[in-house]
C-alpha positions as CSV (number, residue, x, y, z in Angstrom):
1,M,104.9,104.1,72.4
2,G,107.7,104.2,69.9
3,R,107.5,100.5,69.3
4,R,103.8,100.8,68.7
5,K,104.3,103.5,66.1
6,D,106.9,101.3,64.4
7,Q,104.4,98.5,64.3
8,E,101.8,100.7,62.8
9,R,104.2,102.0,60.2
10,R,105.1,98.4,59.2
11,R,101.5,97.3,59.0
12,R,100.7,100.3,56.9
13,A,103.8,99.6,54.6
14,L,102.6,96.0,54.2
15,I,99.0,97.1,53.3
16,D,100.4,99.6,50.7
17,A,102.7,96.8,49.3
18,T,99.7,94.5,49.0
19,M,97.8,97.2,47.2
20,A,100.6,97.4,44.7
21,V,100.7,93.6,44.3
22,I,97.0,93.4,43.7
23,A,97.1,96.3,41.2
24,D,99.6,94.3,39.2
25,A,98.7,90.7,39.7
26,G,95.3,90.5,41.3
27,P,94.5,89.0,44.8
28,S,95.9,85.7,43.7
29,G,99.3,87.3,43.5
30,V,99.4,88.2,47.2
31,T,102.0,86.0,48.8
32,A,104.3,86.7,51.7
33,R,107.3,86.8,49.3
34,Q,105.7,89.2,46.9
35,V,104.5,91.5,49.6
36,A,107.8,91.4,51.4
37,A,109.7,92.3,48.2
38,R,107.4,95.4,47.7
39,A,107.7,96.5,51.3
40,G,111.4,95.9,51.7
41,L,110.8,93.5,54.6
42,S,111.3,89.8,55.1
43,P,108.6,87.3,54.4
44,A,108.7,86.4,58.1
45,A,107.8,89.9,58.9
46,V,104.8,89.8,56.6
47,I,103.6,86.5,58.3
48,Y,104.2,88.0,61.7
49,Y,101.8,90.9,61.1
50,F,99.4,89.1,58.8
51,P,99.5,85.3,59.3
52,Q,96.8,84.9,56.6
53,M,97.2,86.6,53.2
54,D,93.5,87.0,53.1
55,D,93.8,89.5,56.0
56,L,96.1,91.7,53.8
57,V,93.5,91.6,51.0
58,A,90.8,92.4,53.5
59,A,92.9,95.4,54.7
60,V,93.1,96.8,51.2
61,R,89.3,96.4,50.9
62,G,89.0,98.3,54.2
63,D,91.0,101.1,52.6
64,A,88.5,101.2,49.8
65,V,85.5,101.2,52.1
66,R,86.9,104.0,54.2
67,R,87.7,106.1,51.2
68,F,84.7,105.6,48.9
69,C,82.0,104.8,51.4
70,V,82.8,106.1,54.9
71,G,84.5,109.2,53.8
72,R,81.8,110.2,51.2
73,E,79.0,109.3,53.6
74,R,80.5,111.8,56.0
75,I,80.6,114.5,53.3
76,A,76.9,113.8,52.4
77,E,75.9,114.0,56.1
78,E,77.8,117.2,56.8
79,C,76.8,119.1,53.8
80,A,73.3,120.6,54.4
81,D,72.7,121.3,50.8
82,P,72.4,118.2,48.6
83,A,73.2,120.2,45.5
84,E,76.5,121.3,47.0
85,A,77.3,117.8,48.3
86,L,76.8,116.0,45.0
87,P,79.8,117.4,43.0
88,L,82.0,116.8,46.1
89,L,80.9,113.2,46.2
90,L,81.4,112.8,42.5
91,A,84.9,114.2,42.7
92,A,85.8,112.0,45.6
93,G,84.6,109.0,43.7
94,L,87.2,109.3,41.0
95,P,90.8,108.2,41.0
96,S,93.3,110.9,41.9
97,G,95.1,110.2,38.6
98,P,96.6,107.3,36.6
99,D,98.8,106.3,39.5
100,D,96.0,105.7,42.0
101,L,97.0,102.3,43.2
102,L,93.9,101.7,45.3
103,V,91.6,102.2,42.3
104,S,93.8,99.9,40.3
105,A,93.6,97.3,43.1
106,I,89.8,97.7,43.3
107,A,89.5,97.0,39.6
108,Q,91.5,93.8,40.0
109,L,89.2,92.8,42.9
110,F,86.2,93.3,40.7
111,G,87.8,91.0,38.2
112,A,88.4,88.4,40.9
113,A,84.6,88.4,41.6
114,R,84.0,86.5,38.4
115,R,86.1,83.6,39.8
116,E,85.4,83.6,43.5
117,E,82.1,83.9,45.3
118,R,83.5,85.8,48.3
119,H,85.0,88.5,46.1
120,A,81.6,88.7,44.3
121,R,79.8,89.1,47.6
122,L,82.1,91.8,48.9
123,S,82.0,93.7,45.6
124,T,78.2,93.6,45.8
125,E,78.3,95.0,49.3
126,F,80.7,97.8,48.1
127,W,78.4,98.6,45.2
128,L,75.2,98.7,47.3
129,R,76.7,100.9,50.0
130,Q,77.7,103.5,47.4
131,V,74.3,103.3,45.6
132,G,72.5,103.7,48.9
133,M,74.6,106.9,49.7
134,Y,73.6,108.5,46.4
135,T,70.0,107.3,46.7
136,R,69.6,109.0,50.0
137,L,71.2,112.2,48.8
138,I,69.0,112.4,45.7
139,E,65.9,111.7,47.7
140,R,66.8,114.4,50.2
141,G,67.5,116.8,47.3
142,A,64.1,116.0,45.7
143,R,62.3,116.7,49.0
144,A,64.1,120.0,49.3
145,G,63.3,120.9,45.7
146,V,66.9,121.3,44.6
147,F,66.6,118.1,42.4
148,R,63.9,117.1,40.0
149,P,65.0,113.6,39.1
150,L,63.9,112.2,35.7
151,L,64.6,108.7,37.0
152,P,63.8,107.0,40.3
153,A,66.5,108.0,42.9
154,G,67.9,104.4,43.1
155,T,68.2,104.1,39.4
156,A,70.0,107.5,39.1
157,A,72.3,106.4,41.9
158,E,73.2,103.2,40.1
159,H,74.1,105.1,37.0
160,L,76.4,107.5,39.0
161,V,78.3,104.6,40.7
162,A,78.6,102.7,37.4
163,L,79.9,105.8,35.7
164,E,82.4,106.4,38.4
165,D,83.7,102.9,38.1
166,A,83.9,103.0,34.3
167,Y,85.7,106.3,34.2
168,G,87.9,105.2,37.0
169,V,89.1,102.2,35.1
170,H,89.9,104.4,32.1
171,I,91.8,106.9,34.2
172,V,94.1,104.3,35.9
173,G,94.4,102.4,32.6
174,G,96.1,105.5,31.1
175,N,93.4,106.7,28.6
176,A,94.9,110.0,27.8
177,S,91.6,111.3,26.3
178,L,89.8,110.6,29.6
179,T,91.5,112.5,32.3
180,R,90.2,112.9,35.8
181,E,89.1,116.4,34.9
182,R,87.2,115.3,31.8
183,A,85.6,112.4,33.7
184,L,84.4,114.8,36.4
185,S,83.0,117.2,33.8
186,L,81.1,114.2,32.2
187,L,79.7,113.0,35.5
188,L,78.5,116.5,36.4
189,S,76.8,117.0,33.0
190,Y,75.1,113.6,33.5
191,A,73.9,114.5,37.0
192,E,72.6,117.9,35.7
193,G,70.7,116.1,33.0
194,V,69.2,113.2,35.0
195,L,68.5,115.2,38.2
196,G,66.9,118.1,36.4
197,P,66.9,121.8,37.2
198,P,65.9,122.8,40.8
199,S,62.6,124.3,41.4
200,A,62.6,128.1,41.8
201,E,61.9,127.8,45.5
202,G,64.5,125.1,46.1
203,A,67.2,126.9,44.2
204,A,66.5,130.1,46.1
205,E,66.7,128.3,49.5
206,A,69.8,126.2,48.6
207,G,71.6,128.8,46.5
208,G,71.7,127.0,43.1
209,G,71.8,123.7,41.4
210,V,74.4,121.1,40.5
211,T,77.7,122.9,39.9
212,A,81.3,121.8,39.6
213,P,83.4,122.3,42.8
214,R,85.7,125.3,42.6
């Protein structure tokens, strides 16, 4: 059991090291030597756990999917009130701060999509899954009367995902005038404007409209 835990820790260390390499140099910079240097292991150890460097890049993408898709879909499913779920999803869609390596790595993977079809395909799937999550939530909120969308649900969802991505790049890029807190405030104000005030009946049943998480 102890050996298995050691192996899991090493695999995790290698994925974290790959994330840092991608954040600095993009996926083309992922080599056994570079990852090993970041992880404090030998290149042979990297190849032992991940014979193909593409598997390491895929593991980083897997982290992104679990955090920004799976984790947020769970929030949306478990929160009965769409108006309460929305600010939680928006907050979870932003970087934790300027040092969020996963978001920096995702930004580099987006850039690689311009050069390689497979990165473009995976980036498209990542986008569509998040748009689908917001679309379903907005449609559910509209049916419940807590949202009155001024745009089609899918269009509003695309705007939300695009704004998250844009603000996220600024946050990890060190834009001091666009902190995580400011970005979340802007996202919430956009959501309030595009989704409209709830109907009186819907607000009474759900307990309010779109508000910032406390």
